[in-house]
Chimera marker file (.cmm) of the C-alpha trace (Angstrom):
<marker_set name="trace">
<marker id="1" x="-24.274" y="-45.551" z="-9.250" r="1" g="1" b="0" radius="0.5"/>
<marker id="2" x="-21.654" y="-46.215" z="-6.708" r="1" g="1" b="0" radius="0.5"/>
<marker id="3" x="-21.403" y="-45.193" z="-3.485" r="1" g="1" b="0" radius="0.5"/>
<marker id="4" x="-18.412" y="-43.513" z="-1.226" r="1" g="1" b="0" radius="0.5"/>
<marker id="5" x="-18.347" y="-45.479" z="2.131" r="1" g="1" b="0" radius="0.5"/>
<marker id="6" x="-21.631" y="-45.786" z="2.020" r="1" g="1" b="0" radius="0.5"/>
<marker id="7" x="-22.957" y="-42.860" z="0.696" r="1" g="1" b="0" radius="0.5"/>
<marker id="8" x="-24.546" y="-42.347" z="-2.308" r="1" g="1" b="0" radius="0.5"/>
<marker id="9" x="-25.767" y="-39.769" z="-4.152" r="1" g="1" b="0" radius="0.5"/>
<marker id="10" x="-29.740" y="-39.036" z="-4.529" r="1" g="1" b="0" radius="0.5"/>
<marker id="11" x="-29.813" y="-38.115" z="-8.281" r="1" g="1" b="0" radius="0.5"/>
<marker id="12" x="-33.474" y="-37.120" z="-8.829" r="1" g="1" b="0" radius="0.5"/>
<marker id="13" x="-33.436" y="-35.680" z="-5.124" r="1" g="1" b="0" radius="0.5"/>
<marker id="14" x="-30.950" y="-33.301" z="-6.021" r="1" g="1" b="0" radius="0.5"/>
<marker id="15" x="-32.158" y="-32.274" z="-9.262" r="1" g="1" b="0" radius="0.5"/>
<marker id="16" x="-35.320" y="-31.400" z="-7.442" r="1" g="1" b="0" radius="0.5"/>
<marker id="17" x="-33.379" y="-29.016" z="-5.269" r="1" g="1" b="0" radius="0.5"/>
<marker id="18" x="-31.869" y="-26.938" z="-7.841" r="1" g="1" b="0" radius="0.5"/>
<marker id="19" x="-34.936" y="-27.275" z="-9.786" r="1" g="1" b="0" radius="0.5"/>
<marker id="20" x="-37.080" y="-25.847" z="-6.345" r="1" g="1" b="0" radius="0.5"/>
<marker id="21" x="-38.572" y="-22.616" z="-6.340" r="1" g="1" b="0" radius="0.5"/>
<marker id="22" x="-37.391" y="-22.021" z="-2.991" r="1" g="1" b="0" radius="0.5"/>
<marker id="23" x="-33.508" y="-22.581" z="-4.340" r="1" g="1" b="0" radius="0.5"/>
<marker id="24" x="-34.356" y="-20.191" z="-6.816" r="1" g="1" b="0" radius="0.5"/>
<marker id="25" x="-35.723" y="-17.315" z="-4.324" r="1" g="1" b="0" radius="0.5"/>
<marker id="26" x="-32.436" y="-17.570" z="-2.053" r="1" g="1" b="0" radius="0.5"/>
<marker id="27" x="-30.225" y="-17.481" z="-5.441" r="1" g="1" b="0" radius="0.5"/>
<marker id="28" x="-31.929" y="-14.706" z="-6.084" r="1" g="1" b="0" radius="0.5"/>
<marker id="29" x="-31.810" y="-12.620" z="-3.018" r="1" g="1" b="0" radius="0.5"/>
<marker id="30" x="-28.545" y="-13.571" z="-3.259" r="1" g="1" b="0" radius="0.5"/>
<marker id="31" x="-27.840" y="-12.153" z="-6.968" r="1" g="1" b="0" radius="0.5"/>
<marker id="32" x="-30.209" y="-8.984" z="-5.572" r="1" g="1" b="0" radius="0.5"/>
<marker id="33" x="-28.015" y="-8.666" z="-2.662" r="1" g="1" b="0" radius="0.5"/>
<marker id="34" x="-24.618" y="-9.018" z="-5.327" r="1" g="1" b="0" radius="0.5"/>
<marker id="35" x="-26.435" y="-6.251" z="-7.117" r="1" g="1" b="0" radius="0.5"/>
<marker id="36" x="-27.112" y="-3.913" z="-4.182" r="1" g="1" b="0" radius="0.5"/>
<marker id="37" x="-23.583" y="-3.862" z="-3.197" r="1" g="1" b="0" radius="0.5"/>
<marker id="38" x="-22.307" y="-2.914" z="-6.138" r="1" g="1" b="0" radius="0.5"/>
<marker id="39" x="-23.619" y="-0.138" z="-7.075" r="1" g="1" b="0" radius="0.5"/>
<marker id="40" x="-23.395" y="1.497" z="-3.775" r="1" g="1" b="0" radius="0.5"/>
<marker id="41" x="-19.364" y="1.396" z="-4.748" r="1" g="1" b="0" radius="0.5"/>
<marker id="42" x="-21.135" y="4.700" z="-6.698" r="1" g="1" b="0" radius="0.5"/>
<marker id="43" x="-19.759" y="3.740" z="-10.212" r="1" g="1" b="0" radius="0.5"/>
<marker id="44" x="-21.037" y="6.242" z="-12.277" r="1" g="1" b="0" radius="0.5"/>
<marker id="45" x="-20.256" y="5.976" z="-16.875" r="1" g="1" b="0" radius="0.5"/>
<marker id="46" x="-18.590" y="8.896" z="-19.042" r="1" g="1" b="0" radius="0.5"/>
<marker id="47" x="-22.111" y="11.012" z="-18.608" r="1" g="1" b="0" radius="0.5"/>
<marker id="48" x="-22.776" y="11.164" z="-14.679" r="1" g="1" b="0" radius="0.5"/>
<marker id="49" x="-25.428" y="8.477" z="-14.748" r="1" g="1" b="0" radius="0.5"/>
<marker id="50" x="-25.022" y="5.824" z="-12.106" r="1" g="1" b="0" radius="0.5"/>
<marker id="51" x="-23.313" y="2.443" z="-13.211" r="1" g="1" b="0" radius="0.5"/>
<marker id="52" x="-26.316" y="0.168" z="-14.449" r="1" g="1" b="0" radius="0.5"/>
<marker id="53" x="-25.901" y="-3.344" z="-12.372" r="1" g="1" b="0" radius="0.5"/>
<marker id="54" x="-29.021" y="-5.248" z="-13.338" r="1" g="1" b="0" radius="0.5"/>
<marker id="55" x="-30.104" y="-9.118" z="-11.713" r="1" g="1" b="0" radius="0.5"/>
<marker id="56" x="-31.149" y="-11.339" z="-14.934" r="1" g="1" b="0" radius="0.5"/>
<marker id="57" x="-32.813" y="-14.977" z="-14.545" r="1" g="1" b="0" radius="0.5"/>
<marker id="58" x="-30.436" y="-17.150" z="-16.033" r="1" g="1" b="0" radius="0.5"/>
<marker id="59" x="-31.580" y="-20.724" z="-16.109" r="1" g="1" b="0" radius="0.5"/>
<marker id="60" x="-29.771" y="-23.911" z="-17.458" r="1" g="1" b="0" radius="0.5"/>
<marker id="61" x="-31.794" y="-27.217" z="-18.673" r="1" g="1" b="0" radius="0.5"/>
<marker id="62" x="-31.187" y="-28.408" z="-14.663" r="1" g="1" b="0" radius="0.5"/>
<marker id="63" x="-31.428" y="-25.584" z="-12.539" r="1" g="1" b="0" radius="0.5"/>
<marker id="64" x="-32.577" y="-22.240" z="-11.423" r="1" g="1" b="0" radius="0.5"/>
<marker id="65" x="-30.004" y="-19.368" z="-12.094" r="1" g="1" b="0" radius="0.5"/>
<marker id="66" x="-29.736" y="-15.510" z="-12.007" r="1" g="1" b="0" radius="0.5"/>
<marker id="67" x="-26.463" y="-13.634" z="-13.099" r="1" g="1" b="0" radius="0.5"/>
<marker id="68" x="-25.687" y="-10.281" z="-12.148" r="1" g="1" b="0" radius="0.5"/>
<marker id="69" x="-24.471" y="-8.194" z="-15.154" r="1" g="1" b="0" radius="0.5"/>
<marker id="70" x="-23.636" y="-5.105" z="-16.232" r="1" g="1" b="0" radius="0.5"/>
<marker id="71" x="-24.428" y="-4.001" z="-19.531" r="1" g="1" b="0" radius="0.5"/>
<marker id="72" x="-23.330" y="-1.191" z="-20.336" r="1" g="1" b="0" radius="0.5"/>
<marker id="73" x="-20.348" y="-0.380" z="-22.776" r="1" g="1" b="0" radius="0.5"/>
<marker id="74" x="-18.189" y="0.450" z="-19.482" r="1" g="1" b="0" radius="0.5"/>
<marker id="75" x="-18.775" y="-2.363" z="-17.578" r="1" g="1" b="0" radius="0.5"/>
<marker id="76" x="-16.316" y="-4.175" z="-19.105" r="1" g="1" b="0" radius="0.5"/>
<marker id="77" x="-14.101" y="-1.590" z="-17.576" r="1" g="1" b="0" radius="0.5"/>
<marker id="78" x="-15.101" y="-1.127" z="-14.366" r="1" g="1" b="0" radius="0.5"/>
<marker id="79" x="-15.010" y="-4.952" z="-13.805" r="1" g="1" b="0" radius="0.5"/>
<marker id="80" x="-10.952" y="-4.856" z="-14.656" r="1" g="1" b="0" radius="0.5"/>
<marker id="81" x="-10.095" y="-1.687" z="-13.221" r="1" g="1" b="0" radius="0.5"/>
<marker id="82" x="-12.768" y="-1.544" z="-9.527" r="1" g="1" b="0" radius="0.5"/>
<marker id="83" x="-13.223" y="-5.264" z="-10.268" r="1" g="1" b="0" radius="0.5"/>
<marker id="84" x="-17.416" y="-3.788" z="-8.847" r="1" g="1" b="0" radius="0.5"/>
<marker id="85" x="-19.188" y="-7.097" z="-9.019" r="1" g="1" b="0" radius="0.5"/>
<marker id="86" x="-16.199" y="-9.727" z="-7.514" r="1" g="1" b="0" radius="0.5"/>
<marker id="87" x="-15.718" y="-7.245" z="-4.740" r="1" g="1" b="0" radius="0.5"/>
<marker id="88" x="-20.009" y="-7.593" z="-4.337" r="1" g="1" b="0" radius="0.5"/>
<marker id="89" x="-19.662" y="-11.284" z="-4.848" r="1" g="1" b="0" radius="0.5"/>
<marker id="90" x="-16.660" y="-11.749" z="-2.266" r="1" g="1" b="0" radius="0.5"/>
<marker id="91" x="-18.341" y="-9.127" z="0.212" r="1" g="1" b="0" radius="0.5"/>
<marker id="92" x="-21.143" y="-11.522" z="0.206" r="1" g="1" b="0" radius="0.5"/>
<marker id="93" x="-18.698" y="-14.404" z="1.318" r="1" g="1" b="0" radius="0.5"/>
<marker id="94" x="-18.718" y="-16.065" z="-2.063" r="1" g="1" b="0" radius="0.5"/>
<marker id="95" x="-15.518" y="-17.400" z="-3.409" r="1" g="1" b="0" radius="0.5"/>
<marker id="96" x="-14.681" y="-15.236" z="-6.767" r="1" g="1" b="0" radius="0.5"/>
<marker id="97" x="-12.340" y="-17.676" z="-9.380" r="1" g="1" b="0" radius="0.5"/>
<marker id="98" x="-11.366" y="-16.315" z="-12.666" r="1" g="1" b="0" radius="0.5"/>
<marker id="99" x="-9.127" y="-13.583" z="-14.256" r="1" g="1" b="0" radius="0.5"/>
<marker id="100" x="-6.509" y="-11.428" z="-11.804" r="1" g="1" b="0" radius="0.5"/>
<marker id="101" x="-8.641" y="-10.314" z="-9.031" r="1" g="1" b="0" radius="0.5"/>
<marker id="102" x="-8.274" y="-5.970" z="-9.266" r="1" g="1" b="0" radius="0.5"/>
<marker id="103" x="-5.606" y="-3.823" z="-7.554" r="1" g="1" b="0" radius="0.5"/>
<marker id="104" x="-6.349" y="-2.826" z="-4.710" r="1" g="1" b="0" radius="0.5"/>
<marker id="105" x="-8.812" y="0.701" z="-4.611" r="1" g="1" b="0" radius="0.5"/>
<marker id="106" x="-7.825" y="3.408" z="-2.207" r="1" g="1" b="0" radius="0.5"/>
<link id1="1" id2="2" r="1" g="1" b="0" radius="0.2"/>
<link id1="2" id2="3" r="1" g="1" b="0" radius="0.2"/>
<link id1="3" id2="4" r="1" g="1" b="0" radius="0.2"/>
<link id1="4" id2="5" r="1" g="1" b="0" radius="0.2"/>
<link id1="5" id2="6" r="1" g="1" b="0" radius="0.2"/>
<link id1="6" id2="7" r="1" g="1" b="0" radius="0.2"/>
<link id1="7" id2="8" r="1" g="1" b="0" radius="0.2"/>
<link id1="8" id2="9" r="1" g="1" b="0" radius="0.2"/>
<link id1="9" id2="10" r="1" g="1" b="0" radius="0.2"/>
<link id1="10" id2="11" r="1" g="1" b="0" radius="0.2"/>
<link id1="11" id2="12" r="1" g="1" b="0" radius="0.2"/>
<link id1="12" id2="13" r="1" g="1" b="0" radius="0.2"/>
<link id1="13" id2="14" r="1" g="1" b="0" radius="0.2"/>
<link id1="14" id2="15" r="1" g="1" b="0" radius="0.2"/>
<link id1="15" id2="16" r="1" g="1" b="0" radius="0.2"/>
<link id1="16" id2="17" r="1" g="1" b="0" radius="0.2"/>
<link id1="17" id2="18" r="1" g="1" b="0" radius="0.2"/>
<link id1="18" id2="19" r="1" g="1" b="0" radius="0.2"/>
<link id1="19" id2="20" r="1" g="1" b="0" radius="0.2"/>
<link id1="20" id2="21" r="1" g="1" b="0" radius="0.2"/>
<link id1="21" id2="22" r="1" g="1" b="0" radius="0.2"/>
<link id1="22" id2="23" r="1" g="1" b="0" radius="0.2"/>
<link id1="23" id2="24" r="1" g="1" b="0" radius="0.2"/>
<link id1="24" id2="25" r="1" g="1" b="0" radius="0.2"/>
<link id1="25" id2="26" r="1" g="1" b="0" radius="0.2"/>
<link id1="26" id2="27" r="1" g="1" b="0" radius="0.2"/>
<link id1="27" id2="28" r="1" g="1" b="0" radius="0.2"/>
<link id1="28" id2="29" r="1" g="1" b="0" radius="0.2"/>
<link id1="29" id2="30" r="1" g="1" b="0" radius="0.2"/>
<link id1="30" id2="31" r="1" g="1" b="0" radius="0.2"/>
<link id1="31" id2="32" r="1" g="1" b="0" radius="0.2"/>
<link id1="32" id2="33" r="1" g="1" b="0" radius="0.2"/>
<link id1="33" id2="34" r="1" g="1" b="0" radius="0.2"/>
<link id1="34" id2="35" r="1" g="1" b="0" radius="0.2"/>
<link id1="35" id2="36" r="1" g="1" b="0" radius="0.2"/>
<link id1="36" id2="37" r="1" g="1" b="0" radius="0.2"/>
<link id1="37" id2="38" r="1" g="1" b="0" radius="0.2"/>
<link id1="38" id2="39" r="1" g="1" b="0" radius="0.2"/>
<link id1="39" id2="40" r="1" g="1" b="0" radius="0.2"/>
<link id1="40" id2="41" r="1" g="1" b="0" radius="0.2"/>
<link id1="41" id2="42" r="1" g="1" b="0" radius="0.2"/>
<link id1="42" id2="43" r="1" g="1" b="0" radius="0.2"/>
<link id1="43" id2="44" r="1" g="1" b="0" radius="0.2"/>
<link id1="44" id2="45" r="1" g="1" b="0" radius="0.2"/>
<link id1="45" id2="46" r="1" g="1" b="0" radius="0.2"/>
<link id1="46" id2="47" r="1" g="1" b="0" radius="0.2"/>
<link id1="47" id2="48" r="1" g="1" b="0" radius="0.2"/>
<link id1="48" id2="49" r="1" g="1" b="0" radius="0.2"/>
<link id1="49" id2="50" r="1" g="1" b="0" radius="0.2"/>
<link id1="50" id2="51" r="1" g="1" b="0" radius="0.2"/>
<link id1="51" id2="52" r="1" g="1" b="0" radius="0.2"/>
<link id1="52" id2="53" r="1" g="1" b="0" radius="0.2"/>
<link id1="53" id2="54" r="1" g="1" b="0" radius="0.2"/>
<link id1="54" id2="55" r="1" g="1" b="0" radius="0.2"/>
<link id1="55" id2="56" r="1" g="1" b="0" radius="0.2"/>
<link id1="56" id2="57" r="1" g="1" b="0" radius="0.2"/>
<link id1="57" id2="58" r="1" g="1" b="0" radius="0.2"/>
<link id1="58" id2="59" r="1" g="1" b="0" radius="0.2"/>
<link id1="59" id2="60" r="1" g="1" b="0" radius="0.2"/>
<link id1="60" id2="61" r="1" g="1" b="0" radius="0.2"/>
<link id1="61" id2="62" r="1" g="1" b="0" radius="0.2"/>
<link id1="62" id2="63" r="1" g="1" b="0" radius="0.2"/>
<link id1="63" id2="64" r="1" g="1" b="0" radius="0.2"/>
<link id1="64" id2="65" r="1" g="1" b="0" radius="0.2"/>
<link id1="65" id2="66" r="1" g="1" b="0" radius="0.2"/>
<link id1="66" id2="67" r="1" g="1" b="0" radius="0.2"/>
<link id1="67" id2="68" r="1" g="1" b="0" radius="0.2"/>
<link id1="68" id2="69" r="1" g="1" b="0" radius="0.2"/>
<link id1="69" id2="70" r="1" g="1" b="0" radius="0.2"/>
<link id1="70" id2="71" r="1" g="1" b="0" radius="0.2"/>
<link id1="71" id2="72" r="1" g="1" b="0" radius="0.2"/>
<link id1="72" id2="73" r="1" g="1" b="0" radius="0.2"/>
<link id1="73" id2="74" r="1" g="1" b="0" radius="0.2"/>
<link id1="74" id2="75" r="1" g="1" b="0" radius="0.2"/>
<link id1="75" id2="76" r="1" g="1" b="0" radius="0.2"/>
<link id1="76" id2="77" r="1" g="1" b="0" radius="0.2"/>
<link id1="77" id2="78" r="1" g="1" b="0" radius="0.2"/>
<link id1="78" id2="79" r="1" g="1" b="0" radius="0.2"/>
<link id1="79" id2="80" r="1" g="1" b="0" radius="0.2"/>
<link id1="80" id2="81" r="1" g="1" b="0" radius="0.2"/>
<link id1="81" id2="82" r="1" g="1" b="0" radius="0.2"/>
<link id1="82" id2="83" r="1" g="1" b="0" radius="0.2"/>
<link id1="83" id2="84" r="1" g="1" b="0" radius="0.2"/>
<link id1="84" id2="85" r="1" g="1" b="0" radius="0.2"/>
<link id1="85" id2="86" r="1" g="1" b="0" radius="0.2"/>
<link id1="86" id2="87" r="1" g="1" b="0" radius="0.2"/>
<link id1="87" id2="88" r="1" g="1" b="0" radius="0.2"/>
<link id1="88" id2="89" r="1" g="1" b="0" radius="0.2"/>
<link id1="89" id2="90" r="1" g="1" b="0" radius="0.2"/>
<link id1="90" id2="91" r="1" g="1" b="0" radius="0.2"/>
<link id1="91" id2="92" r="1" g="1" b="0" radius="0.2"/>
<link id1="92" id2="93" r="1" g="1" b="0" radius="0.2"/>
<link id1="93" id2="94" r="1" g="1" b="0" radius="0.2"/>
<link id1="94" id2="95" r="1" g="1" b="0" radius="0.2"/>
<link id1="95" id2="96" r="1" g="1" b="0" radius="0.2"/>
<link id1="96" id2="97" r="1" g="1" b="0" radius="0.2"/>
<link id1="97" id2="98" r="1" g="1" b="0" radius="0.2"/>
<link id1="98" id2="99" r="1" g="1" b="0" radius="0.2"/>
<link id1="99" id2="100" r="1" g="1" b="0" radius="0.2"/>
<link id1="100" id2="101" r="1" g="1" b="0" radius="0.2"/>
<link id1="101" id2="102" r="1" g="1" b="0" radius="0.2"/>
<link id1="102" id2="103" r="1" g="1" b="0" radius="0.2"/>
<link id1="103" id2="104" r="1" g="1" b="0" radius="0.2"/>
<link id1="104" id2="105" r="1" g="1" b="0" radius="0.2"/>
<link id1="105" id2="106" r="1" g="1" b="0" radius="0.2"/>
</marker_set>
């Protein structure tokens, strides 16, 4: 592998890090924080129940991973209108890229 100005990526080391239980724990903690922040927004579904927000183990073949999801029919609308998960992720300092951001909610 070629290097850039003396820097060489240790691919085996990176792979080891991406699969490590320590990194997985940090990523899971961040996902749980995002879920908690999303839940504290107080959004409710039509029957009055809190919007169900879950943290799912979602590994890729080469790394650990977690997904914060709203597995409810109202989830798409809540994200489109209020940015429930987007705002929660941004509140942790993550940069969220994707669709146009929802308008400011007052």
